[in-house]
Structure formats: C-alpha cells, structure tokens
Backbone bond lengths (Angstrom), bond angles and torsions (degrees), N, CA, C in turn:
res aa  C-N    CA-C-N  psi(-1)  N-CA   C-N-CA  omega(-1)  CA-C   N-CA-C  phi
1 M - - - 1.457 - - 1.524 110.87 -
2 D 1.359 119.32 142.00 1.425 120.82 -179.67 1.481 110.79 -66.96
3 S 1.406 114.15 148.06 1.424 119.58 179.78 1.491 114.92 -66.84
4 F 1.356 117.95 -27.21 1.469 120.71 -179.16 1.578 107.66 -96.28
5 L 1.251 114.13 120.71 1.489 122.28 -176.70 1.548 111.30 -109.62
6 S 1.325 116.43 141.14 1.416 121.62 -178.39 1.529 104.48 -114.07
7 I 1.412 114.21 140.35 1.485 119.36 178.98 1.547 106.65 -54.38
8 S 1.328 118.69 -38.66 1.455 120.86 -171.43 1.505 113.02 -69.58
9 T 1.400 114.68 -23.31 1.425 119.80 -176.27 1.527 114.02 -95.73
10 I 1.289 113.42 -20.34 1.554 114.55 -174.62 1.584 111.81 -108.09
11 T 1.258 115.57 -2.88 1.483 116.49 173.35 1.496 114.05 -82.73
12 K 1.295 120.27 141.63 1.411 123.73 176.54 1.516 109.79 -104.78
13 G 1.384 114.99 115.06 1.483 115.52 -178.56 1.514 110.48 68.77
14 D 1.324 115.83 -147.96 1.459 120.58 -176.97 1.527 107.31 -121.43
15 Q 1.369 120.45 31.16 1.373 121.05 -173.60 1.587 116.64 -79.06
16 M 1.291 112.06 -30.51 1.512 122.24 -175.68 1.554 104.63 -64.37
17 E 1.233 113.75 138.15 1.505 124.75 176.97 1.532 109.24 -117.42
18 L 1.374 113.56 158.23 1.431 118.87 -179.61 1.534 110.00 -63.67
19 R 1.310 117.45 -30.00 1.470 121.08 -177.38 1.538 110.10 -64.40
20 H 1.361 115.28 -34.24 1.526 118.00 177.77 1.478 107.88 -61.75
21 M 1.369 119.21 -43.67 1.518 120.00 -178.67 1.525 108.81 -69.65
22 R 1.298 118.35 -37.15 1.448 116.52 178.62 1.563 112.97 -63.76
23 Y 1.295 114.89 -42.53 1.538 121.53 176.58 1.456 106.10 -57.38
24 Y 1.419 118.58 -54.70 1.394 119.94 -170.24 1.578 112.80 -63.36
25 T 1.302 113.84 -44.10 1.524 118.33 179.63 1.494 110.65 -62.18
26 A 1.364 116.96 -35.91 1.530 117.15 175.56 1.392 114.28 -66.78
27 I 1.360 122.59 -33.37 1.408 125.93 176.53 1.582 109.76 -65.84
28 V 1.326 114.56 -48.19 1.471 115.71 178.24 1.445 116.13 -58.93
29 E 1.402 113.08 -41.13 1.518 119.22 -174.81 1.572 109.24 -73.12
30 E 1.297 115.04 -32.78 1.541 118.79 -179.24 1.489 111.12 -91.51
31 K 1.336 117.36 -6.19 1.539 121.62 179.29 1.499 113.18 58.52
32 G 1.316 114.91 32.17 1.427 115.86 176.69 1.530 110.43 169.57
33 F 1.417 114.28 161.23 1.490 120.45 -178.06 1.524 110.31 -76.19
34 R 1.315 119.31 -35.22 1.484 117.94 -175.14 1.497 113.60 -61.45
35 K 1.350 116.45 -53.52 1.512 122.49 179.22 1.539 109.33 -65.77
36 A 1.300 122.53 -35.96 1.419 124.12 173.55 1.532 114.77 -60.98
37 S 1.357 111.80 -41.58 1.501 113.82 -177.91 1.501 110.28 -67.81
38 R 1.399 115.93 -32.55 1.451 117.77 -178.76 1.559 108.58 -71.68
39 R 1.281 115.21 -39.87 1.504 118.66 -178.21 1.526 110.90 -67.74
40 L 1.368 115.34 -33.55 1.519 117.57 -176.92 1.530 110.04 -91.80
41 H 1.365 115.13 -10.61 1.547 118.61 178.48 1.536 107.15 66.42
42 I 1.330 118.94 38.61 1.487 116.14 173.90 1.614 103.71 -131.93
43 A 1.313 112.53 164.18 1.459 118.69 -176.61 1.550 109.34 -72.71
44 Q 1.320 112.58 144.99 1.487 118.15 -174.89 1.606 111.29 -60.93
45 P 1.376 117.39 -43.62 1.501 117.18 175.18 1.441 113.61 -53.53
46 A 1.388 116.86 -45.43 1.535 116.18 179.60 1.446 110.92 -64.35
47 L 1.336 122.19 -33.40 1.401 120.26 -179.69 1.502 112.17 -70.29
48 S 1.333 117.41 -40.12 1.469 122.03 175.40 1.497 109.40 -58.85
49 K 1.332 114.63 -46.28 1.558 117.56 -179.84 1.555 113.57 -56.94
50 T 1.351 109.76 -43.21 1.496 117.19 -178.30 1.553 107.84 -61.45
51 V 1.298 119.49 -52.47 1.388 120.33 -177.05 1.625 110.25 -64.33
52 S 1.304 120.75 -35.84 1.420 122.95 176.08 1.523 109.68 -63.46
53 D 1.329 118.88 -42.15 1.430 120.61 176.23 1.524 111.84 -63.93
54 L 1.292 116.67 -38.95 1.473 122.31 174.44 1.460 115.58 -54.80
55 E 1.375 111.00 -47.12 1.547 117.86 179.33 1.465 112.49 -65.46
56 D 1.416 115.77 -39.50 1.463 118.89 176.57 1.493 112.25 -63.61
57 E 1.332 119.35 -39.28 1.435 124.67 -179.28 1.494 109.61 -61.90
58 L 1.346 117.18 -44.46 1.431 126.98 -172.84 1.581 109.04 -80.41
59 G 1.326 115.32 -28.53 1.453 119.54 -171.54 1.502 114.63 68.21
60 L 1.353 110.94 30.63 1.524 122.00 -176.56 1.572 107.96 -129.53
61 K 1.358 110.25 150.46 1.467 116.82 169.80 1.544 107.73 -98.36
62 L 1.383 114.18 115.92 1.405 120.10 -171.94 1.563 115.81 -99.43
63 L 1.374 114.14 -28.32 1.466 120.72 -176.86 1.543 108.85 -128.63
64 E 1.295 112.55 148.49 1.455 120.99 171.15 1.483 111.06 -145.34
65 R 1.360 113.52 144.36 1.518 120.94 -179.56 1.487 113.00 -74.36
66 Q 1.285 121.96 137.59 1.447 125.52 166.56 1.519 108.27 -130.56
67 G 1.253 109.87 93.42 1.513 114.48 -176.85 1.516 108.54 69.87
68 A 1.320 118.85 -128.96 1.471 121.26 -174.01 1.533 108.87 -90.45
69 Q 1.305 115.39 0.54 1.541 116.43 -177.79 1.537 108.47 -115.28
70 V 1.289 112.07 159.89 1.427 122.92 178.27 1.506 110.94 -108.95
71 Q 1.321 120.67 131.59 1.481 121.93 -172.07 1.587 105.39 -131.85
72 P 1.321 113.34 145.48 1.478 117.57 178.67 1.466 110.70 -73.08
73 T 1.349 117.89 146.23 1.453 122.10 168.87 1.489 110.49 -72.58
74 S 1.366 119.77 179.73 1.439 118.97 176.53 1.492 112.90 -64.61
75 A 1.357 117.15 -34.07 1.447 118.75 171.06 1.478 114.29 -68.10
76 G 1.334 113.58 -35.11 1.513 119.59 173.49 1.476 116.28 -61.45
77 V 1.313 116.14 -39.44 1.411 121.60 176.11 1.528 112.98 -60.22
78 A 1.350 112.60 -49.32 1.486 117.80 -179.15 1.615 107.76 -64.28
79 F 1.318 116.69 -39.08 1.459 118.58 -178.84 1.577 108.16 -64.41
80 Y 1.318 111.99 -44.21 1.461 115.13 -176.82 1.508 113.13 -59.55
81 K 1.364 119.98 -41.28 1.483 123.35 177.15 1.521 111.58 -60.00
82 E 1.333 115.84 -44.75 1.455 121.23 -177.21 1.499 110.40 -70.58
83 A 1.360 115.62 -40.33 1.539 118.42 -177.44 1.491 106.76 -70.83
84 K 1.309 123.50 -36.89 1.489 124.62 178.45 1.476 108.82 -62.19
85 R 1.366 121.98 -40.93 1.432 126.37 -176.16 1.616 104.30 -70.81
86 T 1.259 117.27 -44.00 1.476 118.85 179.43 1.497 112.55 -61.18
87 L 1.300 117.02 -41.43 1.466 120.85 177.84 1.499 113.21 -62.42
88 E 1.434 113.90 -42.62 1.435 118.90 -176.54 1.550 106.05 -65.60
89 Q 1.341 120.32 -41.31 1.523 122.97 -178.43 1.490 108.54 -66.03
90 A 1.383 116.16 -36.19 1.493 116.66 177.39 1.507 110.81 -67.66
91 D 1.276 123.46 -37.68 1.474 124.86 176.12 1.484 110.08 -68.17
92 E 1.334 118.51 -38.23 1.511 119.36 176.83 1.511 111.54 -66.06
93 A 1.323 117.41 -32.04 1.457 120.00 -179.77 1.516 107.22 -72.99
94 V 1.242 122.44 -37.08 1.485 123.34 177.29 1.598 110.23 -63.37
95 V 1.336 113.97 -50.73 1.349 118.06 174.91 1.534 119.46 -52.84
96 A 1.420 112.63 -43.99 1.396 120.67 177.15 1.490 114.21 -63.94
97 A 1.357 116.40 -36.96 1.471 122.78 177.26 1.504 111.26 -65.80
98 K 1.331 114.38 -43.42 1.513 115.77 177.74 1.413 112.73 -66.88
99 R 1.389 119.14 -38.39 1.479 117.23 176.00 1.464 115.01 -62.06
100 A 1.396 112.33 -41.76 1.450 114.85 178.90 1.500 114.14 -62.24
101 E 1.275 115.31 -37.03 1.542 119.86 177.83 1.508 108.66 -61.39
102 K 1.333 116.13 -41.46 1.486 120.09 -176.34 1.613 112.01 -85.21
103 G 1.334 114.09 3.92 1.477 116.01 178.45 1.498 111.38 80.32
104 Q 1.379 121.70 24.59 1.386 123.29 -172.55 1.500 110.11 -103.83
105 T 1.355 120.51 1.85 1.429 122.46 171.23 1.512 106.92 -134.45
106 G 1.313 114.44 166.98 1.490 120.81 -178.70 1.483 111.12 111.67
107 S 1.294 117.39 -155.85 1.456 120.83 178.88 1.481 112.61 -139.48
108 L 1.333 113.50 157.17 1.441 120.52 -177.00 1.563 110.09 -138.19
109 K 1.285 117.80 121.10 1.460 122.25 -178.23 1.537 108.34 -104.15
110 I 1.383 117.73 115.40 1.418 122.22 -173.12 1.598 110.55 -115.83
111 G 1.301 114.32 126.96 1.447 120.12 174.39 1.503 110.10 -94.69
112 F 1.365 118.45 148.99 1.451 115.11 -178.34 1.532 107.53 -158.37
113 I 1.325 117.23 157.09 1.442 125.94 175.39 1.551 101.39 -101.10
114 P 1.359 115.96 114.27 1.526 120.96 -171.56 1.534 113.52 -54.65
115 F 1.291 119.36 -51.20 1.413 118.60 -172.89 1.526 109.95 -69.82
116 A 1.333 120.95 -31.90 1.419 124.75 -177.05 1.583 112.42 -75.73
117 T 1.351 114.93 -18.70 1.457 115.05 -177.74 1.491 110.16 -118.44
118 H 1.297 118.36 3.03 1.523 120.98 -173.26 1.558 111.81 -57.02
119 H 1.273 120.00 -35.93 1.464 126.71 -173.57 1.430 113.47 -77.66
120 F 1.302 122.60 -12.57 1.504 123.72 -179.35 1.522 119.41 -138.15
121 M 1.398 114.38 -15.25 1.510 117.90 -170.24 1.476 111.33 -65.71
122 S 1.332 120.82 -44.37 1.461 121.18 -174.34 1.617 109.29 -65.19
123 E 1.246 115.06 -37.20 1.514 117.49 176.65 1.469 112.79 -69.04
124 L 1.344 115.80 -38.45 1.456 117.14 178.02 1.549 111.56 -69.55
125 I 1.242 121.02 -40.28 1.424 126.38 179.33 1.514 111.33 -62.51
126 H 1.358 114.26 -43.34 1.425 119.87 174.52 1.553 116.02 -61.61
127 E 1.283 114.89 -39.39 1.442 119.72 177.69 1.583 110.60 -69.56
128 Y 1.330 113.14 -38.38 1.527 113.57 178.00 1.525 112.52 -69.96
129 K 1.318 121.51 -30.92 1.432 123.30 179.94 1.517 108.79 -77.62
130 Q 1.311 118.62 -28.87 1.462 118.83 172.84 1.478 112.24 -64.51
131 Q 1.360 115.91 -40.15 1.500 117.77 176.27 1.525 116.54 -78.91
132 N 1.317 116.75 -21.06 1.443 124.36 -170.43 1.550 107.80 -137.83
133 P 1.308 117.57 69.19 1.465 117.23 -175.22 1.517 117.23 -68.15
134 G 1.405 112.37 -20.53 1.403 118.59 179.01 1.559 118.90 -82.95
135 I 1.332 114.64 -2.35 1.466 121.57 -178.17 1.509 109.90 -86.53
136 E 1.311 115.75 128.40 1.451 122.44 176.22 1.513 109.98 -90.60
137 I 1.287 120.79 115.08 1.462 125.90 -174.56 1.479 112.20 -100.58
138 S 1.338 117.63 131.47 1.462 120.79 172.07 1.528 105.91 -121.07
139 L 1.363 109.89 126.81 1.501 117.07 176.90 1.537 113.79 -104.32
140 M 1.230 118.24 129.00 1.527 121.57 -175.90 1.470 106.97 -125.62
141 E 1.304 111.72 120.33 1.527 118.19 177.42 1.501 109.23 -82.86
142 L 1.344 116.18 108.46 1.462 121.12 -175.37 1.536 111.09 -138.18
143 T 1.286 115.92 144.80 1.437 120.78 173.07 1.529 109.18 -70.45
144 P 1.384 117.72 165.00 1.508 117.51 177.87 1.453 116.83 -56.57
145 A 1.318 116.46 -36.44 1.510 119.71 174.18 1.550 113.90 -65.26
146 K 1.290 115.34 -44.74 1.432 119.98 178.28 1.588 112.56 -66.96
147 Q 1.314 118.81 -29.20 1.406 124.82 179.18 1.537 106.72 -66.58
148 L 1.299 117.26 -46.77 1.513 120.23 176.72 1.525 114.07 -57.53
149 E 1.273 116.00 -39.98 1.456 124.18 176.53 1.538 109.22 -61.58
150 A 1.358 113.41 -48.53 1.438 117.78 -179.23 1.555 113.25 -65.03
151 F 1.346 115.62 -39.42 1.458 115.55 172.07 1.550 113.08 -58.30
152 S 1.265 118.42 -41.95 1.480 121.72 -176.04 1.542 108.29 -68.53
153 R 1.269 117.94 -25.16 1.596 116.78 178.42 1.521 108.75 -92.35
154 G 1.354 119.24 1.97 1.455 118.71 -178.99 1.463 114.55 75.80
155 E 1.311 116.96 19.12 1.482 123.62 -175.74 1.518 112.43 -97.21
156 L 1.340 120.69 3.24 1.446 126.00 -173.06 1.576 109.08 -142.27
157 D 1.337 114.58 132.74 1.465 117.37 175.43 1.496 111.44 -98.43
158 V 1.256 118.73 -33.85 1.456 123.23 -179.69 1.526 110.07 -152.50
159 G 1.383 116.83 155.81 1.401 119.38 -177.33 1.483 114.85 -145.97
160 F 1.347 116.52 138.03 1.485 121.18 170.58 1.491 104.86 -95.16
161 T 1.426 113.57 110.74 1.487 118.96 -169.73 1.468 108.48 -148.08
162 R 1.351 114.66 -172.75 1.473 121.10 176.11 1.514 106.98 -97.87
163 Q 1.331 116.34 147.94 1.433 119.57 173.89 1.589 108.38 -58.36
164 S 1.306 115.90 140.45 1.442 120.36 -179.62 1.530 109.81 -134.93
165 V 1.346 113.09 141.74 1.500 119.19 176.81 1.503 109.18 -67.74
166 G 1.251 122.40 -14.23 1.436 127.10 -179.94 1.490 115.60 -82.86
167 I 1.304 116.70 -5.92 1.449 118.85 -176.35 1.533 111.89 -77.10
168 D 1.351 114.45 129.67 1.460 121.57 -176.14 1.468 111.47 -77.41
169 A 1.282 115.14 167.92 1.418 121.48 -171.76 1.622 109.98 -70.75
170 E 1.322 114.53 -17.15 1.499 121.63 -179.29 1.513 111.12 -67.82
171 F 1.337 115.16 -17.07 1.464 119.57 -174.38 1.570 108.85 -93.23
172 T 1.336 111.01 151.03 1.516 116.81 172.54 1.644 103.92 -118.48
173 S 1.247 114.38 138.44 1.462 119.57 177.36 1.499 111.34 -125.84
174 R 1.388 113.13 145.13 1.513 116.99 176.57 1.454 103.33 -128.59
175 L 1.433 113.67 121.52 1.398 121.89 171.91 1.491 114.82 -61.83
176 L 1.352 117.61 125.37 1.439 121.00 -178.05 1.561 109.48 -97.41
177 F 1.245 117.44 -52.32 1.507 123.39 175.57 1.440 114.35 -165.93
178 H 1.335 116.32 167.01 1.416 124.09 170.45 1.563 108.89 -114.50
179 V 1.369 112.95 144.04 1.481 116.05 171.05 1.611 109.18 -131.49
180 P 1.296 118.82 152.53 1.507 122.60 178.15 1.476 109.25 -73.54
181 L 1.287 111.80 167.18 1.472 120.96 169.03 1.552 112.07 -82.75
182 L 1.276 117.99 142.38 1.469 122.00 177.21 1.518 110.51 -122.91
183 V 1.319 116.32 148.29 1.483 119.71 177.24 1.489 103.38 -89.67
184 V 1.332 117.86 137.47 1.437 124.44 173.88 1.492 109.60 -102.39
185 L 1.242 118.76 118.31 1.522 125.69 -175.92 1.520 112.38 -124.49
186 P 1.290 112.99 150.97 1.534 116.13 172.92 1.596 105.94 -65.34
187 I 1.247 112.36 151.44 1.543 118.83 -178.11 1.527 112.50 -61.92
188 S 1.287 119.24 -18.36 1.471 123.11 -176.09 1.524 109.72 -82.72
189 R 1.333 119.56 -10.13 1.469 122.44 -177.48 1.494 105.85 -78.90
190 L 1.308 120.42 129.88 1.356 125.49 175.60 1.568 115.16 -85.87
191 V 1.340 116.09 123.34 1.430 116.80 174.40 1.508 109.73 -126.39
192 T 1.334 114.91 126.40 1.475 120.75 -168.66 1.503 114.76 -74.50
193 D 1.323 116.33 -48.93 1.469 115.24 -172.71 1.495 114.20 -117.11
194 G 1.316 117.85 22.79 1.500 121.08 175.77 1.538 114.43 78.63
195 K 1.389 113.38 6.78 1.508 118.50 -178.99 1.460 107.73 -138.84
196 I 1.307 115.52 153.14 1.412 119.30 173.78 1.571 111.19 -140.14
197 H 1.361 117.10 138.66 1.443 117.31 -178.08 1.512 111.88 -86.98
198 I 1.367 116.25 148.94 1.426 115.94 -174.65 1.548 114.18 -61.67
199 K 1.381 111.99 -26.35 1.603 111.87 179.85 1.529 110.14 -73.26
200 D 1.368 118.01 -17.03 1.453 114.33 175.23 1.530 118.98 -77.74
201 L 1.375 108.94 2.55 1.480 114.45 -179.88 1.491 109.10 -107.09
202 A 1.366 116.25 9.61 1.535 121.06 -174.84 1.485 112.57 -55.14
203 S 1.395 117.21 -35.63 1.487 121.52 -175.70 1.521 112.36 -91.06
204 D 1.302 118.45 -0.96 1.494 120.99 -170.80 1.594 106.05 -91.17
205 H 1.355 111.28 157.67 1.469 119.71 172.81 1.623 106.60 -92.61
206 F 1.279 111.16 137.45 1.497 116.93 -174.19 1.556 109.96 -106.62
207 I 1.336 108.39 133.17 1.491 118.58 174.34 1.518 106.02 -110.13
208 L 1.319 121.61 109.36 1.427 124.39 -173.79 1.617 108.90 -124.60
209 L 1.323 111.85 157.88 1.477 120.48 168.11 1.569 108.45 -60.49
210 D 1.287 115.16 134.49 1.460 118.18 -179.68 1.582 109.49 -56.92
211 R 1.357 114.67 142.29 1.415 118.12 176.82 1.516 117.12 -56.32
212 S 1.311 117.25 -30.85 1.495 121.99 179.34 1.510 107.66 -61.90
213 E 1.389 120.01 -31.16 1.451 125.99 -171.96 1.561 109.09 -87.45
214 A 1.321 115.11 -38.28 1.490 119.48 -176.92 1.492 109.92 -147.64
215 P 1.330 114.86 75.71 1.497 120.26 -176.55 1.444 115.75 -60.85
216 A 1.327 119.42 -37.90 1.449 121.83 -178.04 1.510 112.96 -71.64
217 L 1.301 116.08 -38.95 1.480 124.67 175.40 1.495 110.35 -61.77
218 F 1.382 116.69 -50.92 1.450 122.40 -177.92 1.563 109.69 -61.70
219 D 1.303 116.76 -45.01 1.444 117.52 -179.05 1.498 113.70 -66.11
220 S 1.393 116.56 -34.27 1.458 118.85 -179.08 1.519 110.20 -68.37
221 I 1.346 118.73 -38.50 1.472 122.46 178.45 1.568 107.39 -64.16
222 V 1.253 118.25 -51.07 1.501 120.27 -178.44 1.496 110.48 -56.37
223 S 1.363 113.93 -42.69 1.529 115.64 -179.89 1.460 111.84 -67.53
224 L 1.321 120.48 -39.18 1.441 121.78 172.76 1.466 114.77 -53.52
225 C 1.321 116.61 -47.14 1.410 123.75 178.58 1.499 116.54 -61.25
226 R 1.313 113.08 -47.66 1.455 120.38 173.14 1.531 115.06 -60.58
227 G 1.374 110.86 -34.67 1.512 113.22 178.48 1.472 111.00 -71.76
228 A 1.321 119.89 -16.97 1.412 124.23 176.78 1.557 113.84 -96.07
229 G 1.380 112.56 6.02 1.508 116.23 173.60 1.471 116.73 97.55
230 F 1.345 121.36 11.95 1.407 120.80 -179.59 1.569 111.98 -151.67
231 T 1.227 115.13 155.68 1.519 121.11 179.14 1.585 106.85 -102.55
232 P 1.275 114.28 121.91 1.524 117.33 -175.53 1.466 112.90 -61.91
233 Q 1.371 111.93 143.37 1.490 117.96 174.89 1.528 107.23 -89.71
234 I 1.316 113.33 101.81 1.445 120.44 -175.73 1.618 107.16 -93.70
235 D 1.345 112.06 103.56 1.521 113.57 -179.80 1.474 114.32 -94.77
236 S 1.331 118.76 -21.46 1.412 122.38 177.30 1.453 114.60 -139.46
237 R 1.306 116.46 140.77 1.579 121.82 178.92 1.499 104.16 -128.48
238 G 1.324 117.43 105.60 1.385 122.44 177.85 1.539 115.54 -96.96
239 N 1.351 113.97 157.40 1.472 122.25 177.93 1.561 108.83 -90.66
240 L 1.266 116.62 -23.64 1.450 120.55 -176.07 1.609 112.15 -120.30
241 V 1.298 114.60 137.93 1.483 119.52 178.57 1.557 107.13 -65.35
242 E 1.335 120.45 -35.98 1.425 121.57 176.07 1.558 114.07 -56.63
243 A 1.288 117.13 -38.93 1.492 119.25 174.95 1.560 113.07 -67.32
244 I 1.364 115.69 -33.79 1.461 120.09 173.18 1.503 110.38 -58.28
245 F 1.373 114.73 -52.54 1.504 121.33 -176.93 1.623 106.45 -53.41
246 L 1.320 113.93 -47.70 1.531 113.68 -176.51 1.504 112.23 -61.70
247 L 1.324 120.87 -41.83 1.442 123.17 179.18 1.453 112.99 -66.17
248 V 1.382 118.76 -37.83 1.438 119.80 -178.71 1.615 106.99 -71.12
249 K 1.303 116.32 -44.11 1.410 120.34 176.83 1.539 113.01 -56.43
250 A 1.349 115.66 -36.06 1.487 120.29 176.86 1.526 109.98 -78.62
251 E 1.326 116.83 3.64 1.555 122.13 173.74 1.561 106.14 64.10
252 E 1.293 117.50 41.48 1.531 126.23 172.88 1.524 107.43 -91.12
253 G 1.216 122.91 -8.17 1.467 122.41 -177.20 1.525 110.16 160.22
254 V 1.338 113.04 -172.73 1.457 123.43 174.53 1.511 108.67 -118.10
255 S 1.334 115.13 166.81 1.365 118.69 176.83 1.602 111.06 -140.98
256 I 1.286 119.70 168.12 1.410 125.87 175.48 1.556 107.75 -131.01
257 L 1.320 115.15 120.15 1.467 119.36 -178.59 1.477 107.05 -136.59
258 P 1.402 115.14 156.30 1.465 118.21 174.14 1.539 109.23 -61.47
259 A 1.355 111.63 156.02 1.497 118.52 -174.12 1.503 110.60 -60.33
260 W 1.317 121.77 -18.59 1.463 119.23 177.44 1.542 112.63 -62.30
261 A 1.238 122.14 -14.64 1.432 122.86 177.20 1.517 110.52 -62.05
262 R 1.363 117.84 -20.26 1.494 121.17 -179.32 1.531 112.32 -73.79
263 S 1.410 114.37 -5.39 1.491 114.82 -176.81 1.536 106.80 -71.67
264 V 1.298 121.92 -19.34 1.401 122.22 177.26 1.530 107.91 -111.09
265 T 1.339 117.57 125.40 1.441 123.47 175.58 1.440 112.91 -76.24
266 T 1.338 120.25 128.53 1.549 122.64 178.89 1.529 105.10 -133.43
267 N 1.333 115.20 121.99 1.426 119.94 174.79 1.620 111.93 -66.65
268 G 1.330 117.03 147.23 1.402 118.08 173.34 1.517 114.18 94.04
269 I 1.339 116.64 -3.56 1.562 119.09 178.89 1.570 105.03 -133.12
270 Q 1.271 112.80 161.49 1.475 123.03 172.16 1.476 113.99 -133.72
271 Y 1.280 117.53 150.63 1.420 124.53 179.78 1.595 109.39 -103.77
272 V 1.277 119.94 135.63 1.428 121.82 -177.35 1.524 108.75 -134.92
273 R 1.261 119.46 137.00 1.469 124.53 178.45 1.568 107.62 -60.81
274 L 1.367 114.01 138.74 1.464 119.46 -179.44 1.504 109.13 -101.77
275 E 1.336 117.54 138.28 1.414 122.21 172.20 1.575 111.64 -116.44
276 P 1.341 120.14 142.64 1.476 123.06 0.40 1.555 107.04 -75.78
277 E 1.402 112.70 166.39 1.444 123.10 -176.02 1.523 110.38 -103.34
278 N 1.352 115.47 33.47 1.441 117.96 -177.33 1.538 115.05 -80.69
279 V 1.422 112.48 -13.44 1.432 117.19 179.16 1.552 110.48 -100.59
280 Q 1.424 117.92 121.11 1.401 122.85 178.47 1.484 107.32 -117.07
281 V 1.317 118.38 146.49 1.491 122.90 179.34 1.471 106.17 -109.23
282 E 1.330 120.65 125.95 1.394 127.13 -178.99 1.490 112.48 -96.96
283 L 1.330 116.14 155.03 1.468 126.50 170.14 1.485 107.04 -117.01
284 V 1.358 119.43 131.45 1.456 118.81 179.19 1.518 108.89 -131.69
285 L 1.299 116.05 155.19 1.499 122.32 169.84 1.558 105.02 -94.19
286 L 1.326 112.43 128.17 1.473 119.71 -174.43 1.588 108.27 -120.98
287 W 1.369 115.75 133.01 1.473 118.01 173.92 1.539 108.54 -158.97
288 K 1.264 114.14 172.38 1.444 123.53 176.37 1.509 108.38 -110.25
289 P 1.445 113.10 109.41 1.508 115.61 -175.58 1.510 118.58 -72.69
290 A 1.332 115.44 -22.61 1.433 123.11 -178.70 1.580 107.63 -63.49
291 G 1.388 112.60 122.79 1.452 116.42 177.79 1.587 114.77 65.59
292 A 1.278 115.42 21.14 1.511 117.58 -175.32 1.591 107.82 -63.61
293 A 1.283 113.29 137.27 1.474 123.55 178.71 1.513 105.92 -74.69
294 P 1.420 114.17 151.38 1.468 114.62 -178.11 1.514 114.69 -60.90
295 A 1.357 120.12 -23.38 1.477 121.69 176.05 1.530 110.08 -64.61
296 L 1.361 120.45 -37.91 1.437 122.33 178.18 1.476 110.19 -75.89
297 V 1.291 120.70 -38.66 1.473 122.54 173.69 1.486 112.91 -53.14
298 S 1.338 111.33 -51.80 1.495 115.91 -179.67 1.566 113.39 -66.23
299 F 1.343 118.26 -29.73 1.372 120.58 175.74 1.616 110.70 -68.66
300 T 1.242 118.07 -52.23 1.416 120.53 -180.00 1.582 112.26 -59.25
301 A 1.344 113.43 -32.78 1.478 118.10 177.70 1.497 107.92 -67.00
302 L 1.347 122.88 -40.70 1.389 129.89 179.13 1.553 110.39 -59.68
303 V 1.335 115.46 -47.46 1.426 121.57 178.47 1.521 109.61 -58.98
304 E 1.298 113.97 -46.67 1.445 119.86 -178.50 1.644 109.58 -58.71
305 A 1.277 113.40 -44.12 1.514 119.41 -179.58 1.535 110.70 -65.12
306 E 1.353 119.83 -33.54 1.412 125.97 -172.50 1.540 109.87 -98.27
307 L 1.355 120.15 3.73 1.400 125.72 -171.13 1.566 109.97 -59.30
308 K 1.307 119.81 -45.81 1.415 124.77 -178.44 1.546 111.27 -61.07
309 H 1.314 111.68 -42.42 1.504 117.84 -178.69 1.525 109.03 -66.87
310 I 1.322 119.14 -39.92 1.475 125.85 -178.34 1.525 106.94 -64.91
311 Q 1.346 121.43 -39.68 1.419 126.94 -176.19 1.526 107.96 -70.16
312 E 1.337 117.33 -45.05 1.508 122.86 176.02 1.496 111.55 -60.87
313 K 1.307 118.12 -44.17 1.510 115.76 173.18 1.528 115.69 -62.30
314 T 1.345 112.55 -37.35 1.512 113.74 -179.34 1.509 110.35 -65.58
315 L 1.333 117.39 -42.72 1.465 119.76 176.66 1.450 114.26 -61.85
316 T 1.301 117.64 -38.23 1.459 120.86 -174.73 1.569 112.25 -80.39
317 E 1.304 115.88 -39.91 1.460 120.86 -173.00 1.586 115.95 -93.75
318 L 1.346 117.43 -24.50 1.428 119.49 -170.21 1.598 112.76 -110.39
319 V 1.297 114.47 -35.99 1.459 116.24 -173.21 1.611 108.72 -91.17
320 P 1.314 111.97 120.46 1.542 112.70 -174.78 1.480 108.76 -78.72
C-alpha cells in the first residue's frame, strides 16, 4: 500500500463521519486518549471505541502506544494529514455558507452618476467592504438612461440615479437628496449678488448635456427658459460634464447643471445659484427587491443607515 493515503480512497462506503476525524486528529495532537477526551469533552472509553471502529472500518492500524504516549503509525500519519485538511475544508464551508446567508459573500454590481455621488461614494463603499469583505463589488459609471438599459440586461443590481418616469413597478427607489440647479459661467463673467435669474441668460448660448443622456434635466432647463419668455440657444450638447466645463471655460457659452457638479473643482469656471429655485434635481437609489440577493439587501440597509450622513454631506459640500 502506498504511504500517502487519501480520504477518498481509504473510506468504505459513506460510513465515516467528520466526528471520527475530529476524534482521531485530537488524539494525535494530544499524544494520548486522556488529554484528547478532556479537549473533546467526551468519556475516554467512548473515544477509544470510536477510534477502534474507525480502524476496523479502514482495515488499518492507525495508532500504537509508545510508553505513556500514543503515536500514529505510518498509515496513521498519512490519514491524519488528509483528515486535518478535510476538517479545515469542512469548517471553511460552514463559514462560507454563513457569510452567504448574511450577504457577506457574492457580488454586487453598482451603477452610479459620478458627480452626483463623488462626495459620499468612496466612504460608503469602504464601510460596506469593512462589513462584507467577501463581496466583490463592480462600479459602473452610467447615465440614468444607461442604468435602465443595464438593469434590463441583468447587468446591474443597484443604481444611484435620477428618478425616471420609465421605471417599472418592479423597481423600488429610495430618495437620497435633492439639489438645486446652478448656472456654470466662465470666471470672467461678473455676478453681483451670487445669483442669476434665468431671464438674464436669454441672450447666452447654452452648452447642455445631450437629452439622450439626461432627458429629465434637459427638459427641465428648456421649460425654465420658456417660462421666462425665451427659447434657449443650444449650441452644444455634450455627453460628458468635463466637456461642458471646457467649453464654458473657453467662453463658448453657459451651462446649467445640478449642484452636484460642484463636487469636482475646475479652474476657470464659477457656479452661481439660479433663480427661480423651483426646480430641484433628485438622486435616488434604485433596485429590484424581488429575489434580491443578501449582498444587495445588506447594501440597501447600509445606505439607509448612512442616509442622514449622506444628506448632511450633500448640504455642506454641494449647495452654495
């Protein structure tokens, strides 16, 4: 018989139990039945009987006495190594199952609008990973429209996005905060009281996010202008906020963006409060609760627990 024995090759049928391995490894490690029985909190005769049954089942001599101590035979040494590895794997399996039940393993795919979440996202993700180190997180920078598309393809578990009239009843949303609209102006533009009325922009050229990327925002801005008696001159529609900043800085026009644009400092531009302030832009957490995995449940619970802190940071850092 080979000196290296595998649990899978030396067991007969399915009679062997993990407890047999635990008893045997304890005897080897304690070098005797007495100490092992104390460690396992079982009677010594019962321990001896279990090991005897194990040897009969295997047809192998696993232990032999050397004076006052008990030592494993060569077969016993090989069996000990394999049994120890099997017990460790069994313990790991139990831990993994418990973590999965608590939402501490698995994966979580999160969609987000970068400027809207810049002031709190890293802190939130760090806290979530501290609580759930086994969760693999994927962050996807997506516009609200792109997030809905990703949800429909099953590529997203949860999203930080704007409320949309296109959201189906299967979704649940949690309002996180509202922010006002700000006018983005080149630094050379003089503003006397820190505010500007929408009607004062009637002669300006507008640089806006393309409607395909932010339809609700685009329509709100156009509606504001028309309410003030003019139709905006939209000269450029960008897909990226960074491109809008560059064009405003180059004095190619002005823009209107939610206050969360202030989360990124850009030289050469200024943010000014817009009047009237009746338009507020919201950020919501969006997910499908039906069949939600524990990882998603624990994430939405954390957002709920941190909501007040998120709102305070928003008010402090984004609203001028």
